C-alpha positions as CSV (number, residue, x, y, z in Angstrom):
1,M,16.5,19.8,14.2
2,Q,14.7,22.8,12.2
3,S,17.7,22.3,9.5
4,S,16.2,26.0,7.6
5,K,13.4,28.1,7.8
6,S,11.5,25.6,5.2
7,F,13.2,22.2,5.8
8,R,12.7,20.3,8.4
9,L,14.1,16.7,9.8
10,D,12.0,16.0,12.0
11,D,9.4,15.3,10.0
12,F,11.0,12.4,7.7
13,I,11.9,10.9,12.0
14,A,8.6,11.4,12.7
15,G,7.4,10.1,10.0
16,W,9.8,6.8,9.9
17,I,7.8,6.0,13.5
18,A,4.8,7.0,12.7
19,G,6.1,3.8,10.1
20,A,6.8,1.4,11.8
21,A,3.8,1.6,14.1
22,S,1.4,1.3,10.6
23,V,2.6,-2.0,9.6
24,V,1.8,-4.6,12.6
25,V,-0.8,-2.9,13.1
26,G,-1.8,-3.1,9.8
27,H,-0.1,-5.9,8.4
28,P,-1.8,-8.9,9.0
29,L,-5.4,-6.9,7.4
30,D,-3.0,-6.2,4.3
31,T,-2.1,-10.0,3.6
32,V,-6.1,-10.6,3.9
33,K,-6.3,-8.2,0.6
34,T,-4.1,-8.8,-1.4
35,R,-5.0,-12.4,-1.3
36,L,-8.7,-11.5,-2.0
37,Q,-7.7,-9.4,-4.8
38,A,-4.6,-11.2,-6.1
39,G,-5.9,-14.7,-5.4
40,K,-8.8,-17.5,-6.9
41,N,-9.7,-19.9,-4.0
42,Y,-11.5,-17.1,-1.6
43,R,-15.2,-17.0,-2.0
44,N,-14.8,-13.5,0.9
45,T,-12.8,-11.7,3.6
46,V,-14.1,-14.0,6.2
47,H,-13.2,-17.3,4.2
48,C,-10.1,-16.2,3.4
49,I,-9.9,-15.2,7.0
50,L,-10.3,-18.8,8.0
51,T,-8.5,-20.4,5.3
52,I,-5.2,-18.0,6.2
53,Y,-5.8,-19.1,9.7
54,R,-6.8,-22.6,9.2
55,K,-3.2,-23.5,7.2
56,E,-0.7,-21.3,8.2
57,T,-2.0,-20.2,11.7
58,V,-1.3,-16.7,12.8
59,A,2.1,-16.4,11.2
60,G,0.5,-16.6,8.0
61,F,-1.6,-13.0,8.7
62,F,2.6,-11.7,9.6
63,K,3.6,-13.0,6.2
64,G,6.5,-11.3,5.1
65,M,6.2,-8.4,6.8
66,S,9.6,-8.0,8.5
67,F,10.4,-6.1,4.5
68,P,7.8,-4.1,5.1
69,L,8.8,-3.3,8.6
70,A,12.2,-2.6,7.5
71,S,11.3,-0.5,3.9
72,I,8.3,0.7,4.9
73,T,9.5,3.0,8.0
74,V,11.5,4.1,5.6
75,Y,8.9,4.4,2.7
76,N,6.8,6.5,5.3
77,S,9.3,8.4,6.7
78,A,10.2,10.1,3.0
79,V,6.2,11.2,2.4
80,F,5.5,12.5,5.8
81,G,9.2,14.5,5.7
82,F,8.2,15.3,1.7
83,F,4.6,16.2,2.2
84,S,5.2,18.8,5.4
85,N,8.5,20.1,3.7
86,V,6.5,21.1,0.0
87,Q,3.9,22.6,2.1
88,R,5.8,24.8,4.2
89,L,8.3,25.6,0.8
90,M,4.9,26.7,-0.8
91,S,3.7,28.8,2.7
92,K,6.8,30.2,2.0
93,Y,7.2,31.6,-1.8
94,R,2.9,32.4,-1.6
95,Y,2.6,33.8,1.6
96,G,6.6,35.1,2.3
97,D,5.7,32.9,5.6
98,G,6.2,28.8,6.2
99,R,4.4,28.6,9.0
100,H,1.3,30.4,6.8
101,P,-1.9,27.6,7.0
102,C,-1.3,26.3,3.2
103,S,-4.9,27.1,1.3
104,M,-7.2,23.2,0.1
105,L,-5.4,23.7,-3.7
106,D,-1.7,24.2,-1.6
107,L,-3.0,20.9,-0.4
108,T,-4.3,19.5,-3.1
109,V,-1.1,20.0,-5.1
110,A,1.6,19.0,-2.0
111,S,-0.7,15.3,-2.1
112,M,-0.3,14.8,-5.9
113,L,3.3,15.9,-5.5
114,T,4.0,13.5,-2.9
115,G,1.7,10.2,-4.4
116,L,4.1,10.5,-7.4
117,M,7.3,10.7,-5.3
118,S,5.6,7.7,-3.4
119,V,5.9,5.7,-6.1
120,G,9.8,5.7,-7.2
121,L,10.3,4.5,-3.6
122,G,6.6,2.1,-2.7
123,A,6.3,0.1,-6.5
124,P,9.4,-2.1,-5.5
125,V,8.8,-2.7,-1.9
126,D,4.4,-3.4,-3.3
127,L,6.0,-6.0,-5.7
128,V,8.4,-7.8,-2.9
129,K,5.8,-7.5,-0.2
130,I,3.2,-8.8,-2.8
131,R,5.2,-11.5,-4.7
132,L,6.3,-13.3,-0.6
133,Q,2.3,-12.8,0.3
134,M,1.6,-14.8,-2.1
135,Q,4.0,-16.8,-1.8
136,T,1.1,-20.1,-0.5
137,Q,-1.0,-19.3,-3.0
138,T,-1.5,-22.7,-5.4
139,V,-0.7,-22.2,-8.7
140,L,-2.5,-22.2,-12.0
141,A,-2.8,-24.9,-14.2
142,E,-2.9,-22.0,-17.0
143,N,0.2,-21.2,-15.5
144,L,1.9,-23.7,-15.7
145,H,4.2,-25.3,-18.9
146,L,2.2,-29.8,-18.4
147,A,2.3,-30.1,-21.7
148,G,5.3,-32.1,-21.8
149,N,4.8,-33.8,-18.8
150,V,1.0,-35.4,-19.7
151,P,0.5,-38.3,-22.1
152,S,-0.7,-36.6,-25.7
153,G,-4.5,-36.0,-25.6
154,T,-4.8,-35.8,-22.0
155,S,-7.1,-32.9,-20.3
156,I,-5.7,-31.2,-17.6
157,P,-9.1,-29.2,-16.4
158,L,-8.1,-25.3,-15.2
159,R,-8.0,-26.0,-11.3
160,S,-5.4,-25.1,-9.3
161,V,-2.9,-27.6,-8.2
162,N,-1.7,-27.7,-4.8
163,I,2.3,-27.9,-4.4
164,P,3.4,-27.5,-1.5
165,S,7.0,-27.4,-1.8
166,Q,7.1,-25.1,-4.2
167,Q,9.2,-21.4,-2.8
168,L,10.2,-19.3,-5.5
169,Y,11.9,-17.0,-2.8
170,R,13.9,-17.3,-0.2
171,G,13.0,-14.4,0.9
172,P,13.3,-10.3,0.7
173,I,16.5,-10.3,-0.5
174,H,16.4,-13.3,-2.3
175,C,13.0,-12.2,-4.2
176,I,14.7,-8.5,-4.9
177,S,17.5,-10.7,-6.8
178,S,15.8,-13.0,-8.6
179,I,13.3,-10.5,-9.9
180,L,16.5,-8.0,-11.4
181,Q,18.0,-11.3,-12.7
182,T,14.7,-13.0,-14.7
183,E,12.6,-9.8,-14.7
184,G,15.2,-6.8,-14.7
185,L,14.9,-3.3,-13.3
186,Q,12.4,-2.3,-14.8
187,G,10.6,-5.5,-12.9
188,L,10.8,-4.2,-9.5
189,Y,8.5,-1.9,-11.4
190,R,6.0,-3.8,-12.8
191,G,2.7,-2.0,-11.9
192,A,4.2,1.3,-10.8
193,G,0.9,2.9,-13.7
194,A,-0.9,1.2,-12.0
195,M,0.5,2.6,-8.8
196,I,0.4,6.0,-10.1
197,L,-3.5,5.8,-11.0
198,R,-3.6,4.9,-7.2
199,D,-1.3,6.9,-5.6
200,V,-2.1,10.9,-6.9
201,P,-5.1,10.7,-5.8
202,G,-4.7,8.6,-3.1
203,Y,-3.1,10.8,-1.3
204,T,-4.3,13.9,-2.5
205,L,-7.8,12.0,-0.5
206,Y,-5.5,11.0,2.1
207,F,-3.9,14.3,3.5
208,L,-6.8,16.6,2.7
209,P,-9.6,14.4,4.6
210,Y,-7.4,14.3,7.5
211,A,-6.9,18.2,7.6
212,F,-10.8,18.6,6.8
213,F,-11.8,16.7,9.7
214,C,-8.6,17.7,12.5
215,D,-10.1,21.2,11.6
216,L,-13.5,20.3,12.4
217,L,-12.9,18.7,15.8
218,R,-11.2,21.2,17.2
219,P,-12.8,23.3,19.4
220,D,-11.1,26.7,17.6
221,A,-8.5,27.4,15.4
222,S,-5.4,28.8,17.0
223,S,-5.7,24.8,19.4
224,S,-3.6,22.4,18.8
225,P,-6.3,19.4,18.0
226,H,-6.8,16.1,20.6
227,P,-4.5,13.6,20.4
228,C,-8.8,11.9,20.3
229,S,-9.5,13.9,17.5
230,I,-6.4,13.2,15.5
231,W,-6.9,9.4,15.9
232,L,-10.8,10.1,14.9
233,A,-9.8,11.8,11.6
234,G,-6.6,9.6,10.6
235,G,-8.7,7.0,10.7
236,L,-11.8,8.1,8.6
237,A,-9.0,9.8,5.9
238,G,-7.5,6.1,6.2
239,S,-10.5,4.4,5.1
240,I,-11.7,7.2,2.8
241,S,-8.5,7.2,1.1
242,W,-8.5,3.7,0.6
243,V,-12.1,2.0,-0.7
244,T,-12.1,4.8,-3.4
245,A,-8.5,4.0,-4.7
246,T,-9.8,0.2,-4.1
247,P,-9.6,-0.3,-8.5
248,A,-6.5,0.9,-8.6
249,D,-5.3,-1.3,-5.9
250,V,-6.6,-4.3,-7.7
251,V,-5.3,-3.8,-10.8
252,K,-1.8,-2.8,-8.8
253,S,-1.8,-6.9,-6.7
254,R,-3.1,-8.2,-9.8
255,M,0.5,-6.8,-12.2
256,Q,2.4,-7.6,-9.6
257,A,1.0,-10.9,-8.7
258,D,1.2,-11.9,-12.0
259,A,4.6,-13.8,-11.8
260,Q,6.8,-16.4,-12.4
261,L,5.8,-18.9,-14.5
262,Q,3.9,-17.5,-17.5
263,R,3.2,-13.4,-17.7
264,K,-0.9,-13.4,-17.8
265,Y,-1.4,-9.2,-18.2
266,K,0.4,-7.6,-20.7
267,G,-0.1,-4.1,-19.0
268,V,-2.2,-1.9,-16.8
269,L,-5.5,-1.2,-19.5
270,H,-4.7,-5.0,-20.9
271,C,-5.0,-6.5,-16.7
272,I,-8.4,-3.5,-16.7
273,S,-10.0,-5.4,-19.9
274,D,-9.0,-9.0,-18.9
275,S,-10.2,-9.1,-16.1
276,Y,-13.2,-6.8,-16.5
277,R,-14.2,-9.6,-18.8
278,T,-13.5,-12.7,-17.1
279,E,-15.2,-11.6,-14.3
280,G,-17.1,-8.4,-14.1
281,A,-17.2,-4.9,-12.9
282,Q,-17.2,-6.5,-8.9
283,V,-14.0,-7.7,-9.3
284,F,-12.3,-4.0,-9.3
285,F,-14.0,-4.0,-5.6
286,R,-12.9,-6.6,-4.6
287,G,-10.9,-6.0,-1.1
288,A,-12.6,-2.8,-0.4
289,S,-14.1,-4.1,2.7
290,V,-10.8,-5.0,3.8
291,N,-9.5,-1.6,2.8
292,A,-11.9,0.3,4.5
293,I,-11.7,-2.2,7.6
294,R,-7.3,-1.9,7.9
295,G,-6.9,2.0,6.5
296,F,-8.6,2.7,9.6
297,P,-6.6,2.2,12.6
298,M,-4.0,1.9,10.4
299,S,-4.0,5.3,9.3
300,S,-5.4,6.1,12.6
301,T,-2.0,4.9,14.4
302,M,0.6,6.6,11.6
303,F,-1.3,10.1,11.9
304,L,-1.1,9.9,15.9
305,T,2.0,8.6,16.4
306,Y,3.4,11.3,13.9
307,E,1.8,14.3,15.6
308,L,2.9,12.8,18.8
309,S,6.1,12.5,17.8
310,L,6.1,15.5,16.4
311,R,4.9,17.3,19.9
312,L,7.9,15.9,21.4
313,F,10.3,16.1,19.6
314,R,9.4,20.1,19.7
315,S,8.6,20.6,22.8
316,S,12.2,19.5,23.7
């Protein structure tokens, strides 16, 4: 499958397979993370899980998964294919051989470029996923235009108002078309600035720890890492990356969930300052424990599936 010495298609195919496996493993905790970060009615992670299960059963944890399953596989294919081919391209031009091991500096540059590239593909995917995951959230009274529907002088407390029948989106396609109609193309990229702040350092702290732990766990420099080593290195890298990316992820989730009835945040800086003023610094670490727990199985599954797929392709 090698189309040239420095470009390979099998990295993209392996990334696609790994993306599908990771979505199935990680989506339930991703739903919990999104509800914690953008929702208002959960005391902690356990309370959030129990509330979702009680009100929506197991199906609530997989809400909005069809779109990520279809799109994140493509996204993950692009991320792994881009990262691996950039590495080979850099090695070819720096050392004259695309198979030459990359230095930490090379890996850092390749990771940062991958993070930047990923935002172009990932921002719309994340936006639609979050809007669908937040469908059952109660709508805050402060975000509803209730003034014309109540008698003059009536005080409406700022509390949650349940509107069970309100379903803004029928599915992913309807969600995309609604956003395009009401917010334009730029609406699909709402929160992209926060996503850059998350993904450029996030991917650096994803691929570098993975490479470091794989080297640390392999018996000698000439051998391939054992599948158990790949699983452990991938899981640790995922937890590290997601925990450190949590503050930017909180901002991104809030901006992307900040919808439809009345816009709350003017931009990234306004979201940061408003969240800090109203909820304190701890708000930026909301969902960090979920990210750490979710990051391990998702990333260990992703890297293991990716590496084993590549070995299968390259041995045939």
